Residue, then its C-alpha position, 0 to 999 in steps of 0.5 A: m416587728t415581731e419580739l426578738s425574743n420568740y426568735v433562736f439565735s445562732a452566731l455567724r460571727e463573733g467579737e467587738i461587733s457580732l452578727y447573728r442569725g435568728s429564726g422562728d416558726g412560721l418567722d421571716p428570717i433575720l440578721l442580728v447585728a449586735p456590738a460586745g460587752e454589757h454596756t455599748a460604747r457610744e461610737s458603737l451606738e452611732r454607728l447601728e444608728h448610722e447604719y439604720a439610717l442608710r436602710a432607703a440607699l440599701d436594697p435587699d438584692w445586694a445587701a442585708r438591709p436594716v429594718a429596725l433597731a432594737h432591744r435585747d438583752g439590755r442591748m442595742t442591735l441593730v436588726l437586718e433582713d437575711p438574704g440567706g447564704e453563709l459568710l464569705d470568710r467561713l470559705l476561705g483558710r485555702p485557696l479557691e479553685v479559680r471556676q469558684f473563685l470566678r462564681i463569687a467574686m463576679p456577683l461580689a463586683a456586681a454588689l460593689r457596683c450598685v452600692h457605688e451607684r446609690g453614692l455610697i463608698h462602704k470602706d470597711i469591705k472584708p470576707a466577714n462582711v460579704l455574704v455568698d449563696r453557692a448554689s445561686g451564685r449570688a451576693w450581699l455585703t452587710g456591714f455598712a457603719i462607716a459607710s460613706r455618703l461623700p463621693r470623696e471622703h477627706r481622712g487625716p492621719e490619726p493613730p492606727e488603733m482609732i481608724a474606723g475599719t479593718l486594718a488588714y483590707m483597708a485602702p492606703e489612702q483610708t489609712g489618712r498617710m497617703n495625702r490622698s481622699v477617700d473614694s469609691r477606688s477605695d472599696l476596690y482596693a479592699l476587694g482586692v485584698t479580698f481576692y487575694e484572700m480567695l485566691t491564695g488562702t492567704l491576706p497579702f500582708a502580714a503585720a505585728d502590729p497596726m502601723e505595720w499594717v499601715h506600713c504594709h497597705i503604703a509601702r510594700q508591694p505583694v508577692p502576686p498571686d500567681e507566685r504564692v499559688a501555683g495554677i493561678p491564671g496570669p490575668l487573673s492575677a493581674i487583677v488582682m494585682k491592678l485592685l492592689a494598686k497604691t495609689a486610686e488612678d492606677r487602681y480600677q475606676t468602677a467596680a463596673g469596670l471589674m466586672i466585665d474583665l472577670r466576665k471574660c475570665l469566667v467566659d474562657c475559664e469555662a468554655t477553654g479551660r484557661i484564660e488567655p492573658f488580654p488588656l485590663g479595664g479596657h471598658d474602665a472609663s468612670d462616667r464622674l469627673l475624679i480629679p487626679e490627686r497625684l501631685y504633678g510637677r513637684e517631684r524635686e520639691i518633695d524629695a527636698l522636704l523629705a530628705s529633711f526630715d530623713r536628716v532629723v530621724a537620722d541625727g535629731t538635729p532640728e531643722l526648718v523647711l520654709v515652703s512659699g508660693y502664691s495661694g492655691i499653688g500646693k504648698s499643703s500637698v507638698v507638705n503633706e505627703l511626709h504623712k508617708v515616710l512618717v510611719p516607719p521611724r512611727g512619727l508625730f504629725a501636728s499641724g495647724k493653720f494660722d487664720q487671716y481672720k484671727r491674727d491676735i488671738p495667741y498661739t491658737t494654731l499651736a494649740q489647734a496642732f497640739q490637740s491633734l497629738v493629746r486628744p488621741l492619747l485619750g483613746q488609749s489604753e490606761a497603761e499607756i495613758g500613764r506612760w504619757r501621764d508620767n512623762l508630760s507631768e515630768a517635763l511641765g512640773p508645777n507648771g502645767q496649767l500653762i499648757v492645760n490654758l493653751v490645751p484644754e484636753l491636756e488636762l484628763v491625761i495629766g490632771k487638775q493643775p494648779p495655778v501658776p503664780d503670777l512674775p513680772p513680765l519677762d519672767a513670765q515670757r521665759r517661763f512660758q518658753m520653757v514650759f513650752r519647749r519641754f511639753l513640745g520635747v515629750f512629743a518629740r523623742k528619738e522613739h518618735p520624732l515630730a513634725l510640727f507643719l504651720d500653715d499661712l505663716q503669712w497670718l501668724d501672731a507675734a507670740t507665735l513668731d517669738l516661740l517658734e525662733h526660740l525653739i528653732t534656736q535653742s540647742e536643747m530641742r531635738n527630734l523636731l521637723v519644723v515645716g512653715a508654708y507661706r505666701d511669699n507674695e503677701v510678705g514682704p521685706a518689713h513683715p515680721l516674719l523675715r526679720t525673724l527668719e533673719a535671725i534665726r539664719t545667723t545663729d546655726a539652726r539649719v534652715h532650707e527654702i522650698v519655693l513652688a513655681a505655678l505649673g507649666l504646660d506639660d503637668v497641666g497637660r497631664l493633669v486634664a489627660d489622666a482626669l480624663h483617661c485620654e492621650p495627652e494629645r488629644a486633652r492639649p489643646l483643652a490644657e492650653l485653655v486651662q493653662d491660659k485661664t489659669g496661669g498654671n495655679p493647681f487649684f485655680a486650674i482644678q476648679f476652673f476645670t469642674a466647673l466646666a464639667d458642673e456647667g455641662l461643658l465636660a460630659f462624659d459619652s455613655v455610648a463611647r465611654a469618654w470625656q467629650w467636650d467643644i472647646d470653640r464653646i468652651r472658648t466664648k464662655s466668659y470665665t473670670d480670672n478670679v479664683v475668688a470670685l470664680m468659687a463665689g459663682k459655685l457657692k451661690r449655685l447652693a441652697v440659700t440655707t447653706q450659702e448661710a451657714l457657709k457664711q456663718l461658719a467664714c466669719l468663725g474662720n477657717a474651721a469650727e468647732a461643730a457646737t460653736l456653729t451650732m450656737v451661731h445657727g440658732g436652732p437644733e444641731q441637726a438643723m445646722h448639720a443639714a444647712l452644711w451638707e450640700a457644701v460637705h457632699a461637693g467637698l467645699v468643707f470637710h466634716e471630720d470628727s466634730a468640726y468643720e473646715f473649708l477645704h482652702d482659704q480661698i473659698q472661706q473668702a469667697a463665701y466671706s466675700l457673699i456678705p455686703e462688705e457693709h454689713r458684715a460688723e453687723v453679721h459679727l455682731g450677731i455671732g459675738r452675741a449668740l456666743l455669749a447668750s450660749m455659752t456657761a461661764d466656763q464655755l466662755t473662759e474658754h472660748l474668750f479670744d473667739v468671742a471678743n474677736q467677734f464683737d471687736r469685728g462687730a464694734a461699729r454698729l455697737i450702740d448701747r453704752d452697757e453692751k459696750a461696757r459688758v465687751a470691753t470686759i470682755d476685751l479686757r480679760a482677752g487680753r489678760k489671758a494673751t498676756a499670761s501666755a506672754a503674748y504680749a502684742s495680741a494682749r495689747a490689741y484686745f485692751s487697745a478694742g477695749m479702750a475704743l469702746l470707752d469714753e470720757r464719761d467712762w472714768d467716771s462711771q466704769y471706772e475701774l474697767t476703764f483704770s484697768l484697760w490703760l493701765e494694761r494697755a501701759e504694759s502690754e505697749l512696754m512688753i512690745g518695746n512701744f516705749e512712746k506709747a507706753e510713756q503717755l498713756i503712763v502719764e496719763l494715768l498718774q493723772r487719773g489714778a483716783s487712788k493711792v492703790d491705783q497710783a502705786a500701780v502705774y508707779h510700779l509701771k514706770v519703774q520697769f518702764h526706766v529699767m528696761k530702758s536702762e534709766n536707773p536713776q529715774a527708776v529709784e526715783s519713781a520707786l521713791t516718789c510711790l512709797r512717798l504716797f503712803g508716807i515712807d520718805l527714803p533718801a535715794h542715797p542713803t549713808l553708811e549710817q542711815v542703813q545701819a539704823e534701819y538694819e538695827t530696827v529690823w533686828r529689833t522689830l524681830n525680837g529673838r525670833p528666827i526670820e523663818s518664823l515670819i511665813d506662819l504670820p498672818l497675811m497683809t490684808d492692807p491694800e495701801l501697804q501691799a501696794a507699798 
C-alpha cells in the first residue's frame, strides 16, 4: 500500500486508542488505529494484530476492514479501509429525533447481524466504534480488537480495571460477575446501551468508579427511556429495555429479530407518525441451539449460600459452607453465583480446583486460588502495588519465601525474599500455618471480605486438609467465607475429609451444608422448553426422555441434549422459525447411560490432531499453562493452539489468559479414556521426558511436582538404571520441596516413588541418593504418625549408614521418634549412643558433682571472654562435630 507519509491525518477520536482519518490527492481514503504513547504496550500490539487477523471475516459493506499493519512515528498502527461517514458518538449528547434514531438504528442492527452471522462476537459495541452516513442510511462497525470467534466465551471474575471492553456499555455477563457466558446477546445489550444514549442523550447509568459500573450493570434497573425523555414512543422504549435485560435469555436473541421490530417501528412512524404497541420478539427465534445458563431448581440452595456470605460481611466471623452432590449436579455453578453479591462490599473471590491426578502435589489448589488474587495486583498503579507490598511485607515478615514458593508471582510484588531457616518438622508445620494465615488475612479484611472456593474436595491433599482445619478453627481469622464442594458419593466414612469435618464441628466454627439433588421433571422441562423457545407442553415428551436418560443430572442432560442437535435429531425449521424433532426417531436411537462415554464419543468426532492435544492436556490435569502444553506437544506454540482450537470452539475446553482448562472433570475423564489403559504409563513417561528436556533449571524447580508426577505415573516403563536414578533424584527434590511446606503426606509419596525405582545395587552405586530417600521417607512417615513404618526404616538405616555422619542423622530421627511416642528414656539413650560414635561418652544419669565439673570446664575454656563474643568465632566445619 501507499506510504503513510503521503497522507494527511485528522483525528476522529483520541485516547488510549486513537482513530485518524487519512486522505491525500489520488489516494484511497483510510482510517488509522494508533495506540497512544511513545512505547506501545504488548497488549495493545496484540489487539491490533488480532483485529488484522480478522480481515477475511469482515466485509466493507458493514465493517471498516483492516488492510495493513504499518509503522507511523515509530509506532505500530492498523490501517483500515475508510467507508466514509462520521462517528456516531459525535452525534450524541442530546436526544435524537425518533425518525433519525430509527434510520441509524436499523443499519446498525443490520451490521451487527452480519457480524454474528460471520461467527464473531464484537464485545465492544459503543458509539465510538460506529460510523454512520446519515445521507445514505448506512452504518459500519469498527473496533474489532477484542472480538471473539467463539460462539460462547467463558470469563472468570477479574478486577474491573482489567476487563477488556468499555465498562459503560458492557453486558452484565461480560463483567465476569454473573456466572454466565459471553455470546452474541452480549453485543445486543451493548447495542441497547447505545440505543438508550441515542434516544435520551445520556447513558442508562452513571458511576464514579469501575466497580460501581459493574454493580450498575448486574443489579440496577435503568429508568425506561420514555420516562426519562418525553415523546419517546412506548414500543421503542420497550425495545431498548428488552435489549437491556440482565439475563441474556430475556433479551432479543438475534439481531435479525431486533431488525424486524425496528422496521415495524420505522414503517409505522413514517406512515402515521405514531408507533402503536405490539408484541416484541415475535420473529426472534435463533437457529443456533443455545442452552440457557439459568440455574433451574436451585433457588433455595443459592439463597442459603448467599446468606452465609452476608453473615461474614456483617460480623466478620468466618464460615465454612460445604456443597455436596454427584458429579455434574451443578455444585460449581451454584457456588459461582457468589460473584454477584461480592460487588457491593467489594469482596474478593479466589478459587482452586483439586485434580484427581494430582493428589500428591501439596497445596496446588491453594496456589491456584491465590495466583488469581496476586496476578491482578501486578496490573495496578505503582501506588496501589506499594500499598499491597507494605501490607504483605508486614504480615509475612522474614517468612515471605514460604509463600513465594507457593505463589511465585508474589515475588514481583514484595521483592526477593531471604531464605527461611530450617526448623524441626513440627515447628516448621506451625510456622507455615501461621504465615499462611497472615497471608490470607491481607486479602480477607472488612474493607474487602474474601470468598475462597475449593472445588472437588474429595481429591484434596492431606496438607491442604490440615491447613483448612487450622484456618476455620483459628479465632484470629476474620472476614473469610470458605466454600468447599465435593462428590458425596466418593467420600465414604473413612475419608479424611469427613474425619476433619467432624473435628471442625466440635469447635465453635460455623459450618453449613448444602446438598444438591437431581433435577425434577418440571425443572428439566423448563430447561428444554427455554432452549427450544417453545411452550412447556410441547417440550414435555422430549423433556421426559431427557430426564429418563440422564436421571436429572444437569451436566449430563445438557450434553445429551446438545448431542441430539449435533446428530440432526433436533433441527431448526427456517420457514416455521421453530425447532423441530421426531420423538420416535430419538427413542429408537441407542444412547449410552454414561456421561463419560457420551463425551468420549463426542471427542472422537474431532480431528485426530485435536484428540491428541486433548489427551496430552488430560494427562497434565484439569488445566495446564500454554507454555507447558507447548513443551509436551512439540513444535511451535501456534501449532499447539491450532490443535486445540476445535475443542475450544466446541466449548469443551476454555482458553483464558495463558492457560487451557477443561469445561468439566468428566470431559477430562473422557479425553483420558481415549488413551488405551496399557499405553497410559508410556504416554506419561513421554510427557515427563519432554518436560525435563525443555525446562531450564529454574523452570524445573518451579514445576518440580508436575514433572515428578508424570515420571511417577510412567515409572512402569522405565528400564534404564541411569534414567531411574535421575527420576529418583527428581522425586527426592519434590519430596524435600513438599517437606519445606510441611506437606508430609505428599513428601512421603514422592520419597516412596523414588525408592521404588532403586534396588539393592543402588546402595553401592547410588549410595547418597538411596540413603537420602530412605532417611527422608522415614521422617515423613514419622510426621504423619505412621510409627510402625518409621521404626522399620530407622532400623534398616542404622544397618546401612556408611559413615558416622549418616549414622548420626538416623539417631537424630530416632530421638524424635521416641519423643513423639513419649518414650523419653529411650530418646535419651539414642542421643547418648549417637554421641558415643564420636568419642563423647556421657552418663545417662549424671551426678551433681559431674554436672558441676563440666560447668567449670566450660568457664575455664571461655577464659574470661563474654558469651556474646562467641558469635564472632569461625563457623564449625568438621562434619562429624556438626553431626554430634
